PyMOL commands that place a pseudoatom at each C-alpha (Angstrom):
pseudoatom trace, name=CA, resn=UNK, resi=1, chain=A, elem=C, hetatm=0, pos=[-5.117, 5.986, -10.670]
pseudoatom trace, name=CA, resn=UNK, resi=2, chain=A, elem=C, hetatm=0, pos=[-4.040, 4.755, -7.209]
pseudoatom trace, name=CA, resn=UNK, resi=3, chain=A, elem=C, hetatm=0, pos=[-0.552, 3.474, -6.571]
pseudoatom trace, name=CA, resn=UNK, resi=4, chain=A, elem=C, hetatm=0, pos=[-0.148, -0.287, -7.060]
pseudoatom trace, name=CA, resn=UNK, resi=5, chain=A, elem=C, hetatm=0, pos=[-0.206, -2.320, -3.839]
pseudoatom trace, name=CA, resn=UNK, resi=6, chain=A, elem=C, hetatm=0, pos=[3.171, -2.632, -2.179]
pseudoatom trace, name=CA, resn=UNK, resi=7, chain=A, elem=C, hetatm=0, pos=[4.627, -3.884, 1.080]
pseudoatom trace, name=CA, resn=UNK, resi=8, chain=A, elem=C, hetatm=0, pos=[5.794, -1.228, 3.537]
pseudoatom trace, name=CA, resn=UNK, resi=9, chain=A, elem=C, hetatm=0, pos=[6.514, -0.561, 7.208]
pseudoatom trace, name=CA, resn=UNK, resi=10, chain=A, elem=C, hetatm=0, pos=[5.814, 2.504, 9.379]
pseudoatom trace, name=CA, resn=UNK, resi=11, chain=A, elem=C, hetatm=0, pos=[6.809, 3.645, 12.855]
pseudoatom trace, name=CA, resn=UNK, resi=12, chain=A, elem=C, hetatm=0, pos=[4.127, 4.771, 15.287]
pseudoatom trace, name=CA, resn=UNK, resi=13, chain=A, elem=C, hetatm=0, pos=[4.846, 6.797, 18.415]
pseudoatom trace, name=CA, resn=UNK, resi=14, chain=A, elem=C, hetatm=0, pos=[2.489, 9.327, 20.002]
pseudoatom trace, name=CA, resn=UNK, resi=15, chain=A, elem=C, hetatm=0, pos=[1.542, 10.896, 16.650]
pseudoatom trace, name=CA, resn=UNK, resi=16, chain=A, elem=C, hetatm=0, pos=[0.355, 9.591, 13.328]
pseudoatom trace, name=CA, resn=UNK, resi=17, chain=A, elem=C, hetatm=0, pos=[2.892, 7.642, 11.253]
pseudoatom trace, name=CA, resn=UNK, resi=18, chain=A, elem=C, hetatm=0, pos=[3.779, 9.710, 8.200]
pseudoatom trace, name=CA, resn=UNK, resi=19, chain=A, elem=C, hetatm=0, pos=[6.601, 7.903, 6.400]
pseudoatom trace, name=CA, resn=UNK, resi=20, chain=A, elem=C, hetatm=0, pos=[6.490, 4.585, 4.581]
pseudoatom trace, name=CA, resn=UNK, resi=21, chain=A, elem=C, hetatm=0, pos=[9.684, 2.557, 4.849]
pseudoatom trace, name=CA, resn=UNK, resi=22, chain=A, elem=C, hetatm=0, pos=[10.629, 0.176, 2.039]
pseudoatom trace, name=CA, resn=UNK, resi=23, chain=A, elem=C, hetatm=0, pos=[11.815, -2.569, 4.354]
pseudoatom trace, name=CA, resn=UNK, resi=24, chain=A, elem=C, hetatm=0, pos=[11.607, -3.675, 7.963]
pseudoatom trace, name=CA, resn=UNK, resi=25, chain=A, elem=C, hetatm=0, pos=[15.230, -2.846, 8.783]
pseudoatom trace, name=CA, resn=UNK, resi=26, chain=A, elem=C, hetatm=0, pos=[14.785, 0.813, 7.758]
pseudoatom trace, name=CA, resn=UNK, resi=27, chain=A, elem=C, hetatm=0, pos=[11.691, 1.080, 9.946]
pseudoatom trace, name=CA, resn=UNK, resi=28, chain=A, elem=C, hetatm=0, pos=[13.513, -0.471, 12.914]
pseudoatom trace, name=CA, resn=UNK, resi=29, chain=A, elem=C, hetatm=0, pos=[16.397, 1.976, 12.522]
pseudoatom trace, name=CA, resn=UNK, resi=30, chain=A, elem=C, hetatm=0, pos=[13.918, 4.869, 12.423]
pseudoatom trace, name=CA, resn=UNK, resi=31, chain=A, elem=C, hetatm=0, pos=[12.192, 3.573, 15.571]
pseudoatom trace, name=CA, resn=UNK, resi=32, chain=A, elem=C, hetatm=0, pos=[15.579, 3.377, 17.296]
pseudoatom trace, name=CA, resn=UNK, resi=33, chain=A, elem=C, hetatm=0, pos=[16.441, 6.923, 16.209]
pseudoatom trace, name=CA, resn=UNK, resi=34, chain=A, elem=C, hetatm=0, pos=[13.134, 8.249, 17.502]
pseudoatom trace, name=CA, resn=UNK, resi=35, chain=A, elem=C, hetatm=0, pos=[13.467, 6.311, 20.769]
pseudoatom trace, name=CA, resn=UNK, resi=36, chain=A, elem=C, hetatm=0, pos=[16.867, 7.862, 21.401]
pseudoatom trace, name=CA, resn=UNK, resi=37, chain=A, elem=C, hetatm=0, pos=[15.370, 11.340, 20.911]
pseudoatom trace, name=CA, resn=UNK, resi=38, chain=A, elem=C, hetatm=0, pos=[12.311, 10.557, 23.063]
pseudoatom trace, name=CA, resn=UNK, resi=39, chain=A, elem=C, hetatm=0, pos=[13.296, 8.500, 26.135]
pseudoatom trace, name=CA, resn=UNK, resi=40, chain=A, elem=C, hetatm=0, pos=[10.546, 6.442, 27.806]
pseudoatom trace, name=CA, resn=UNK, resi=41, chain=A, elem=C, hetatm=0, pos=[8.241, 6.720, 24.771]
pseudoatom trace, name=CA, resn=UNK, resi=42, chain=A, elem=C, hetatm=0, pos=[7.138, 3.581, 22.900]
pseudoatom trace, name=CA, resn=UNK, resi=43, chain=A, elem=C, hetatm=0, pos=[7.703, 3.340, 19.164]
pseudoatom trace, name=CA, resn=UNK, resi=44, chain=A, elem=C, hetatm=0, pos=[6.000, 0.525, 17.274]
pseudoatom trace, name=CA, resn=UNK, resi=45, chain=A, elem=C, hetatm=0, pos=[7.133, -0.837, 13.919]
pseudoatom trace, name=CA, resn=UNK, resi=46, chain=A, elem=C, hetatm=0, pos=[4.003, -1.487, 11.847]
pseudoatom trace, name=CA, resn=UNK, resi=47, chain=A, elem=C, hetatm=0, pos=[3.875, -3.804, 8.829]
pseudoatom trace, name=CA, resn=UNK, resi=48, chain=A, elem=C, hetatm=0, pos=[1.310, -3.638, 6.026]
pseudoatom trace, name=CA, resn=UNK, resi=49, chain=A, elem=C, hetatm=0, pos=[-0.318, -7.074, 5.983]
pseudoatom trace, name=CA, resn=UNK, resi=50, chain=A, elem=C, hetatm=0, pos=[-3.116, -6.560, 3.473]
pseudoatom trace, name=CA, resn=UNK, resi=51, chain=A, elem=C, hetatm=0, pos=[-4.372, -4.173, 0.804]
pseudoatom trace, name=CA, resn=UNK, resi=52, chain=A, elem=C, hetatm=0, pos=[-8.114, -4.016, 0.107]
pseudoatom trace, name=CA, resn=UNK, resi=53, chain=A, elem=C, hetatm=0, pos=[-9.481, -2.313, -3.008]
pseudoatom trace, name=CA, resn=UNK, resi=54, chain=A, elem=C, hetatm=0, pos=[-13.040, -2.031, -4.310]
pseudoatom trace, name=CA, resn=UNK, resi=55, chain=A, elem=C, hetatm=0, pos=[-12.968, -2.214, -8.071]
pseudoatom trace, name=CA, resn=UNK, resi=56, chain=A, elem=C, hetatm=0, pos=[-16.161, -2.163, -10.097]
pseudoatom trace, name=CA, resn=UNK, resi=57, chain=A, elem=C, hetatm=0, pos=[-14.975, -0.790, -13.442]
pseudoatom trace, name=CA, resn=UNK, resi=58, chain=A, elem=C, hetatm=0, pos=[-13.002, -2.844, -15.925]
pseudoatom trace, name=CA, resn=UNK, resi=59, chain=A, elem=C, hetatm=0, pos=[-11.665, -2.279, -19.419]
pseudoatom trace, name=CA, resn=UNK, resi=60, chain=A, elem=C, hetatm=0, pos=[-12.413, -4.696, -22.218]
pseudoatom trace, name=CA, resn=UNK, resi=61, chain=A, elem=C, hetatm=0, pos=[-9.902, -4.940, -25.043]
pseudoatom trace, name=CA, resn=UNK, resi=62, chain=A, elem=C, hetatm=0, pos=[-11.840, -4.288, -28.246]
pseudoatom trace, name=CA, resn=UNK, resi=63, chain=A, elem=C, hetatm=0, pos=[-8.851, -4.503, -30.590]
pseudoatom trace, name=CA, resn=UNK, resi=64, chain=A, elem=C, hetatm=0, pos=[-9.624, -8.174, -31.341]
pseudoatom trace, name=CA, resn=UNK, resi=65, chain=A, elem=C, hetatm=0, pos=[-13.394, -7.581, -31.757]
pseudoatom trace, name=CA, resn=UNK, resi=66, chain=A, elem=C, hetatm=0, pos=[-14.939, -7.688, -35.241]
pseudoatom trace, name=CA, resn=UNK, resi=67, chain=A, elem=C, hetatm=0, pos=[-18.343, -6.341, -36.406]
pseudoatom trace, name=CA, resn=UNK, resi=68, chain=A, elem=C, hetatm=0, pos=[-21.076, -8.922, -35.892]
pseudoatom trace, name=CA, resn=UNK, resi=69, chain=A, elem=C, hetatm=0, pos=[-19.244, -10.613, -33.016]
pseudoatom trace, name=CA, resn=UNK, resi=70, chain=A, elem=C, hetatm=0, pos=[-21.445, -10.716, -29.923]
pseudoatom trace, name=CA, resn=UNK, resi=71, chain=A, elem=C, hetatm=0, pos=[-19.617, -13.011, -27.511]
pseudoatom trace, name=CA, resn=UNK, resi=72, chain=A, elem=C, hetatm=0, pos=[-17.476, -11.529, -24.713]
pseudoatom trace, name=CA, resn=UNK, resi=73, chain=A, elem=C, hetatm=0, pos=[-19.308, -8.208, -24.791]
pseudoatom trace, name=CA, resn=UNK, resi=74, chain=A, elem=C, hetatm=0, pos=[-20.966, -6.950, -21.582]
pseudoatom trace, name=CA, resn=UNK, resi=75, chain=A, elem=C, hetatm=0, pos=[-24.012, -5.504, -23.410]
for i in range(1, 75): cmd.bond("trace and resi %d" % i, "trace and resi %d" % (i + 1))
show_as sticks, trace
zoom trace
């Protein structure tokens, strides 16, 4: 099962961002650290703004269903 959606930030320089940061301040500090180690290179703080998931399977709670009951069943 995939991880539940969550807000995060990443830092992007010349390579692929690899670390999710739990808040914006942590990402900014990481960008500053990387900038100090790599003068004249741009580091961008990226924020997750949306999570998109395709979901076509659902579970139906059958614990409240009784024999002979036909409503609320998908078949």
